C-alpha positions in Angstrom: 24.7 -51.1 4.2 21.2 -50.1 4.5 18.7 -49.5 1.4 17.9 -46.7 2.6 21.6 -45.4 2.2 22.2 -46.4 -0.7 19.4 -44.1 -2.4 19.7 -41.1 -4.0 17.2 -39.9 -1.6 15.4 -40.5 1.8 12.6 -42.9 1.5 10.1 -39.9 2.7 11.3 -38.0 -0.7 10.2 -40.9 -2.9 6.9 -42.0 -0.6 4.0 -41.2 -2.2 2.0 -39.0 0.6 0.1 -35.4 1.3 0.1 -32.8 -1.8 1.4 -30.5 1.2 4.5 -29.9 0.9 4.4 -28.1 4.4 2.7 -31.6 5.7 5.8 -33.4 4.6 8.3 -31.3 5.9 6.3 -31.5 9.3 6.8 -35.2 9.0 10.3 -35.4 7.8 12.0 -32.2 9.4 9.9 -30.2 11.3 12.8 -27.9 12.3 13.1 -26.2 9.3 9.5 -24.6 9.2 9.5 -21.2 11.2 6.9 -22.6 13.8 9.5 -25.9 14.7 12.2 -23.3 15.8 12.7 -23.3 19.7 13.3 -19.3 20.5 14.9 -18.3 24.0 13.0 -17.0 26.5 12.4 -13.0 26.3 11.5 -10.2 23.9 12.0 -10.8 20.4 14.9 -8.7 19.5 14.3 -5.4 16.8 13.8 -6.5 13.3 12.7 -4.6 10.6 8.9 -4.5 9.8 7.3 -3.9 6.3 4.2 -1.8 5.5 2.0 -0.9 3.8 0.2 -3.2 1.5 -3.5 -2.6 -0.7 -5.7 -4.3 -2.3 -8.1 -2.9 -5.0 -10.5 -4.6 -7.4 -11.3 -4.1 -10.9 -13.2 -5.3 -13.9 -11.8 -8.9 -14.1 -8.9 -8.5 -11.9 -7.2 -7.2 -8.7 -4.3 -4.9 -8.5 -2.0 -5.4 -5.5 0.4 -2.8 -4.3 3.0 -2.3 -1.9 5.4 0.4 -0.8 9.0 -0.5 0.1 10.1 1.0 3.1 11.1 -1.4 6.0 11.3 0.2 9.0 13.1 -0.9 12.8 11.4 0.6 15.6 12.5 4.7 14.7 15.2 3.9 12.0 14.6 3.0 8.5 16.2 -0.6 7.8 15.7 -0.4 3.9 14.4 1.8 1.1 14.3 -1.2 -1.4 12.4 -4.0 0.3 9.6 -5.7 -2.4 6.5 -6.9 -0.3 3.8 -8.0 -2.9 5.1 -11.3 -4.8 3.3 -13.9 -6.9 1.9 -16.8 -5.1 1.3 -19.1 -8.5 0.3 -17.4 -11.9 -3.1 -16.0 -10.6 -2.6 -14.9 -7.2 -0.8 -12.7 -5.5 0.7 -12.1 -1.7 1.9 -9.1 0.0 3.5 -9.0 3.3 3.4 -7.2 6.6 5.3 -7.6 9.8 8.5 -9.4 10.6 9.7 -9.2 7.3 12.4 -11.8 7.5 10.0 -14.6 8.3 7.3 -12.6 5.6 9.5 -13.4 2.9 10.3 -17.0 4.6 6.7 -17.0 4.7 6.1 -16.6 1.0 9.0 -18.5 -0.5 7.4 -21.2 1.7 4.0 -20.8 0.4 5.2 -20.5 -3.1 6.2 -24.1 -2.5 3.2 -25.6 -1.2 1.6 -23.9 -4.2 4.0 -25.6 -6.9 4.2 -29.0 -4.9 0.1 -28.9 -5.2 0.3 -28.7 -8.7 2.8 -31.0 -9.6 1.3 -34.0 -7.5 -2.4 -33.0 -8.3 -1.8 -32.5 -11.6 -4.0 -28.8 -11.6 -4.5 -25.9 -9.5 -5.9 -25.4 -6.2 -9.0 -23.3 -6.3 -8.7 -19.9 -4.9 -10.3 -20.8 -2.0 -8.4 -23.4 -1.4 -4.8 -21.3 -1.9 -6.4 -18.7 1.0 -7.0 -21.5 3.1 -3.7 -22.8 2.9 -2.3 -19.9 3.5 -4.5 -19.9 6.5 -3.0 -22.9 8.1 0.6 -21.9 7.3 -0.3 -18.4 9.4 -1.8 -20.3 12.5 1.5 -22.7 12.6 3.3 -19.5 13.1 0.8 -18.5 16.2 3.9 -19.3 19.1 6.4 -16.8 17.2 3.6 -14.1 17.0 3.3 -14.1 20.6 6.9 -13.0 20.9 6.7 -10.7 18.6 7.2 -11.9 15.2 4.1 -11.6 13.8 3.3 -11.8 10.0 0.0 -10.4 8.6 -0.6 -11.6 5.1 -2.8 -9.8 2.3 -3.8 -12.3 -0.5 -5.5 -11.4 -3.4 -6.0 -12.9 -6.7 -7.9 -13.7 -10.4 -10.7 -16.8 -9.3 -10.8 -18.7 -12.4 -14.6 -20.4 -12.0 -15.8 -16.9 -11.0 -13.7 -14.6 -13.9 -13.5 -12.2 -11.0 -11.0 -11.0 -8.7 -11.0 -11.6 -5.1 -9.2 -10.7 -1.9 -8.3 -12.1 1.6 -7.1 -10.7 5.1 -6.3 -12.7 7.2 -5.3 -11.6 11.7 -2.2 -13.4 13.3 -4.4 -16.8 14.4 -4.9 -17.9 10.5 -8.3 -16.1 10.6 -9.4 -15.9 7.1 -11.7 -13.0 5.7 -12.9 -12.4 1.9 -12.7 -8.5 1.6 -15.3 -6.7 -1.1 -13.8 -4.0 -3.3 -10.7 -2.6 -1.9 -8.6 -3.9 1.4 -5.3 -2.4 2.9 -3.3 -3.7 6.1 -0.3 -2.7 7.8 0.7 0.5 9.8 -0.6 2.9 7.2 -3.6 1.1 6.5 -6.1 3.2 8.3 -4.7 6.0 5.8 -4.8 3.9 3.0 -8.4 2.5 3.5 -9.5 6.1 3.8 -8.3 6.5 0.4 -9.7 3.6 -1.2 -12.9 4.5 0.3 -13.2 8.0 -1.6 -11.5 7.0 -4.9 -12.8 3.1 -5.7 -15.5 3.2 -7.6 -17.1 0.7 -9.9 -16.2 -0.6 -13.0 -12.4 0.5 -12.9 -10.4 -0.6 -15.4 -6.7 -2.2 -14.6 -5.4 1.4 -15.1 -7.9 3.1 -13.1 -7.6 0.5 -10.4 -3.5 1.0 -10.4 -4.2 4.8 -10.2 -6.0 4.4 -6.9 -3.5 1.5 -5.1 -1.0 4.2 -5.8 -2.8 7.1 -4.9 -3.8 5.2 -1.3 -0.6 4.5 -0.8 0.8 7.8 -1.3 -1.9 9.3 1.4 -0.8 6.3 3.8 3.1 7.7 3.1 1.8 11.3 4.2 0.7 10.3 7.6 2.6 6.8 8.5 6.5 7.5 9.1 6.7 3.7 8.5 5.1 4.3 4.9 7.5 5.0 2.3 6.4 7.3 -0.7 7.6 7.3 -4.4 11.3 8.7 -4.5 12.4 10.0 -7.6 15.6 11.0 -6.4 16.2 7.6 -6.3 14.3 6.0 -8.6 12.3 3.7 -6.1 8.6 3.5 -6.8 5.9 0.9 -5.2 5.2 -2.6 -6.2 2.6 -3.2 -8.2 1.2 -6.3 -10.2 -2.4 -7.2 -11.2 -3.9 -10.1 -11.3 -5.9 -11.4 -13.7 -7.2 -14.1 -16.7 -4.0 -12.9 -18.3 -2.3 -14.1 -14.9 0.0 -12.0 -12.6 1.9 -9.1 -14.4 3.7 -6.3 -12.6 3.8 -3.0 -13.7 6.8 -1.6 -15.1 8.8 1.7 -13.0 8.3 4.0 -16.1 5.1 3.6 -16.2 4.4 4.0 -12.0 7.1 6.8 -12.3 4.7 8.7 -14.6 2.0 8.0 -12.5 3.7 9.6 -9.4 4.6 12.5 -11.4 0.7 12.9 -12.6 -0.6 12.4 -8.9 2.4 14.9 -7.6 1.4 17.3 -9.7 -2.0 17.0 -9.4 -1.4 17.6 -5.4 0.6 20.7 -6.1 -1.6 22.3 -7.8 -4.4 21.8 -5.0 -2.0 22.9 -2.6 -1.3 26.0 -4.6 -5.2 26.7 -4.8 -5.7 26.6 -1.3 -3.1 28.7 -0.2 -4.2 31.6 -2.6 -7.6 31.3 -0.2 -6.0 31.2 2.8 -3.7 34.5 1.4 -5.6 36.2 -1.2 -3.0 39.3 -0.7 -0.2 36.9 -1.7 -1.7 36.8 -5.4 -1.8 40.1 -5.9 1.4 41.8 -7.7 2.7 45.3 -6.8 0.8 47.2 -9.7 -2.4 45.8 -7.6 -1.2 45.9 -4.0 -4.1 47.4 -1.8 -1.1 49.5 -0.4 -0.6 50.9 -4.1 -4.3 52.0 -4.8 -5.4 55.7 -4.8 -6.2 57.1 -1.1 -9.2 60.0 -0.4 -6.9 63.2 0.5 -7.3 64.1 4.0 -9.8 65.9 5.5 -8.7 69.8 5.7 -11.9 71.9 7.8 -9.9 75.9 6.5 -10.4 74.5 2.7 -14.5 73.4 3.8 -14.8 76.9 5.4 -13.5 78.9 2.7 -15.7 77.0 0.3 -18.3 77.6 2.2 -17.7 81.4 2.0 -17.3 81.4 -1.4 -20.9 79.8 -1.9 -22.1 82.7 0.5 -20.5 85.8 -2.2 -22.1 83.8 -5.1 -25.6 83.4 -3.8 -25.7 86.9 -2.1 -28.0 89.3 -3.1 -26.8 92.0 -6.1 -25.5 95.4 -4.7 
């Protein structure tokens, strides 16, 4: 029996090496990595896709929010999928694209950051975390070319700068730092339009959460793949803040109250617009135009009689 067989773990697990778990796995068993799988030729089968993710900076941190809908073609595959996760204590990652691969990528990325911390005894810098995620996305390019793309959004609290930062990616692993706010996914066009109007410098955490939820509401209003708040099923977006206190998820009760506030504001605005477009609709029967007094119809005989009376009254005395 060889020493390798006597050991509880293979030698690769006890040999000092890279602080990257992905590199270790690529050397030990590359078939366990998403990019190490060989897919058959042809188009990829229809699989659930997840959208939309938004990120908003505020004074001293960043908010990340995602809706809960996953679609497979024209069908709703899930109403309760979660798309925003803690990457580590001071960062968050949101997924858009092929849901199954995206969830696997997130779990692998979480393990990558945890492995580095255990081996090195310290946290990666925020730029280092963003670069590691870029490398993992690039390794998935083969699957992306077959239609199984994953395009995450990454955000976190920079311990050195004391500020929240946002990073976006493309399918080739290109990394781009975004400023103030950003969105990815099929509803991102509508969400970005809302973010441009709603975001302002000096927001606090509560204000940034409000902006993020309202941007998702706008995206759901125009994009069928994005799900809005669902008060019937009590399904709300996943919203998290990341600041000096670390990753903290916003509670459902707070989100329910915020969603109700947004709906009430927009309902009132819509009613006001409707009254302007249809001014007669707001009148009561007492003030309706059809109930107002109208002038008597013109009577020529009465006019002639009045003229004769005036002539008699103004004639010379007999």
